[in-house]
N, C-alpha and C positions, 0 to 999 in steps of 0.2 A: 607660673597663671593661674592654677585653679587655688590659688588665697585671694587672687587680688577682689576677683565680687564677694570675696566673704566678705576683706575687710571693706570696704564700696561699701556693703549692708549694715557694715559691727555702721563704720560709720555716722551712716541715712538713721542709722538707732538710734545711737547717742543727741545727733541732732533732729532731734524727730520729740527724744523723749526733754531732751535741752530747753525749749519751743513748746513743750503741754505744758512746763512745768515754769515757764516764763511767761505763759497764758495764764493757767495759770493763780501765778502767784499773782496776776495783773484782773484775771476779774472776779472771782469768787473772794476780792476782798470790799467790788462794788456787790458783786451779788448779795453779800450783805449788805453788808450800809446804802443798796436799796431797800431792804427787810427789814432792817432796823425802822428803814423813815419810814417804812406805810406805817411799820408796828407802835411806830412814834405820831404817826397823824393817827393814827385808830385810837389809840388811845389820847387825845389827841380831845376824837369827836365824841368819844364815851365822858368826857371828862367836860367838857364844852354844851351835853345835851342832859345829861343830869345835874351840872349849876342851873339849864337854864332850868326841867322839871320844880327844883327846888323851888327856882325864883317864884316859876307858875304855881307853885302847890299854894307857901305863901305868899305872892298876891289873889287871890284867890279865897283862901281863907280869914285873909285882913279883907278885902271885898265883901265877903258870906257876912259875920259876925256885922261888919257897918250896917248894910242893907237888915237883915233879923234884927240889930240895937234898935235901928230907924224905925224901923215898922214897927214895933212891940214901946218907943219911943211916948211918954202920955200925950207929950203939944197930938203924935200920929193917932193914935188910939180913938180919939173923938175927929178925926178928919177921913171917911169914911175914901175922901178923894186921893188921897197921897197914901190912905192902907191899899187901893190895889195900883197907886203906883208900884207901888216898893214891892210889892207881888206879882207883877206880870216882872219886874227885870228879874225877881230871882228865880225865877219859871225857866227864863232868858237863856237868866250865864244858870244854875245850873238843873236844867234835867234830866239829866242823867243822877246826881248826889240827889238831889233833894224834892221827896210831892210834897208839892202844895196845899195836898187836896182839904186836909184839917181845914187850913189857912185858910181855901177861898170859900169850906160852907159855912164856916164857924161866920167871916165873916155876911156874907150871903145872906144873915137870917138876922140880919141890919139895917142893909139898904131895900129903900122907898122903888119897884117898881121898876122909874125910869134907870139908877146907876145900879137895880142884878140885871138890866141888858145891857151898860154896858161891862160888867161884871164877869156874865158867859163870854163878853165878844170877844174879853183879854185869853180866856182862859179855852177860847177854840180857836184864836191866831197861835196860842200853844203847840197846839196838838195839831195842829194844821199841819203846823211847820216841819213835825217829828215827824209826821203824815207823807210828810213830802218825803225829808233824806231816803224815807221806809222806801219807798215806791223804784222798784226796777219797768221796766217796760213788758216784759211779759212776767212779771207781777202785781197788776193793778190793786183796786183793793176791792169791795165788793159790799156791797150799800143793799144793805133790805129792810126791809119793813114786818113789823109785828103788833097782835093786837091782842092783851087778854080775853075777849071772846070773840070766835072766832068772824068771820064775813065774807061774801062772795067774795068784795075785793084784795081782803087780809085775811093772811093766816098767825095763826099763833104761834105756826112749828115752822123750821125753816130749815134745807141742806146747810151745808158750804164743806167746799176740800177746797184741803190747802197738800201740797209739796211738801212736804218733809226730807231727815237726809240720807235716811233711808229707805222710805217708802213712801204712797200717797194716803191722807185721809180725810175720812170723811165724821160725818160730824154731825148732828138734831143741836136746833137754840132754838129754847120754845123762849115766852116772856110772860112768865108771876104777876110781877103790878105792876103801876106808869105814874110818876108824882110826879113833886112842878122841874126838879130838879137830875131825876137818876131815876131811872129802872130795872128791874132786878130782876135775874136768867136765868135759865136751868144748861147747859153741854151734858149729850151723853155722847157716847159712839151708833156712830149711825150703816157699822160696819159694824158686824156678829164677826167674826177675824181681828180684832182690834177690840184688845180689852181697858176700858178707860173709861174709870173713875170718874161718874156725876160730878160733874162739881154745879152747887148754884152761888150767885153771887152779882155786886152793884157796880151798874155805871155809871156814874155822874158826869154833868157836863165838861166836870173840876178834874176831867180820867188824866189822861196823857200815857202816849200807849207802854213811851221806854219805864216814867214807874208804875204802870198798871199793865201787866201783859202774863199770859202765863205759856209755859216752858214745859215740854214735852220731854219724854224718855230721853230721845236726843236728839236734843238741847234748840229743834223745832221753836217755833214758839206764832202766838196772834193776840190778839190784842184787836177790844171793842172799843168804837171810836162814839160816843150816841151824841149824834147829828139831829133827831129832833124827838121832847115829848112832850105828847097833848094827854094830859088826866083827865080831859072832860070826858075823851073817848076813847081811854087808857089803850089807846096806839102810840108807838116809837120807831121813825129812821137810826136805826144802828151804822157802820162803819167794822169791816171785819179787811185787820190792816194784816197781814201773813210777814213776817220775820224775814228778809233774805236770807240765803243759809252765814255767808261772813260774817254776822251779824253775833256782837257779844258784849254785853250789856258790864261796864264799869264799875258796876257794882257787883260784881260774881267773882267768885276764884274760883275759879276751873282748875278742875281735879292731874293731876299731874300731864297720866297720860292724854290725857283731852289734846291738855297745852299740844303733845307729842303729837296725836292723831290730823292736829287742823295743820299743824307747818306739815309734815308726809303730809298731806293734801295736796296742800299750794305749791309741794316740792316735789310733784309727781309723784310716793313708793306711799302705799297701801302697804292695810301692819294685814299679818295671814296667821289664823289659830293656827 
C-alpha cells in the first residue's frame, strides 16, 4: 500500500512533464514567431523611414538647386520683385539650413524705398515664424529699447536673464551703433560668478533666430531679433528670444556624450560622476 501513492506521484510527474513539453512545443514556436514578426515590422519601419528621408532629402536638394539657380538667373537678377519672391521661398523652406542674410543685404542695396519696405516685411515674416516656434507658455520673448546716447526714457544698457540647463544667467546688453538696417551690440556677463567672454555682433532686419544665435557652454541659446532701428535718433528696439531646452539645431553635430545626456534626460536617467 505504501507504493501506491508514490506510483500516483510518479504518474502525475510524468503527466506534468508531458503536458509541459507539449505546451512548450506549442508556445515556444509561437513566441519565436511573434518576436520574428515584430523584428520584421521594425526592420520594415526603419527601411520605410530611411527611404522616406532619402526621398525627402533628394526632393529638398532638387528644390534648393532650382530656387537658388532661378534666383541667380539672368532674367531674375534684373527683376527685384521676383528676387524677393525667391528669397522668401528659400528662407521659409530651408530656415534651419540656409542663412539668406547676405542675399537680403545685397538685394537691399539695389531697391527703392518702397521695395525695401516689402523686403523687410518678408524678412520679418520669416523671423516671426521662427520666434513663434521657439516661444513656450513660460518662455515669452523679452522686448527692450536701447539708445546709443542715454536719455531719461531710453537706456544705452539693459540687463536680461535666462534660464539655462544647469543654472540661471544674467547678461548686460549695450547698443553701440544704429544704421538703417542693422545695429551693433555688446553682450557681457552681469553676474560676477559667471565667466562669460564679452562679445560684439551685428543684429539685422535680415537675421533669423535659427541662423543667428548665441550658444552657451551648456547648450542654452538666445537670439536677438531687430524690431525697429531709428538711425536718426540712434535708437533701436530688439526682442530677446531664449530657446527651449530641448532645441537642437539641425546644422549642429552634437558630441556623443551630449546625445547620451539628452537620451538619459528623456528617459529619466541621470549621469553622475
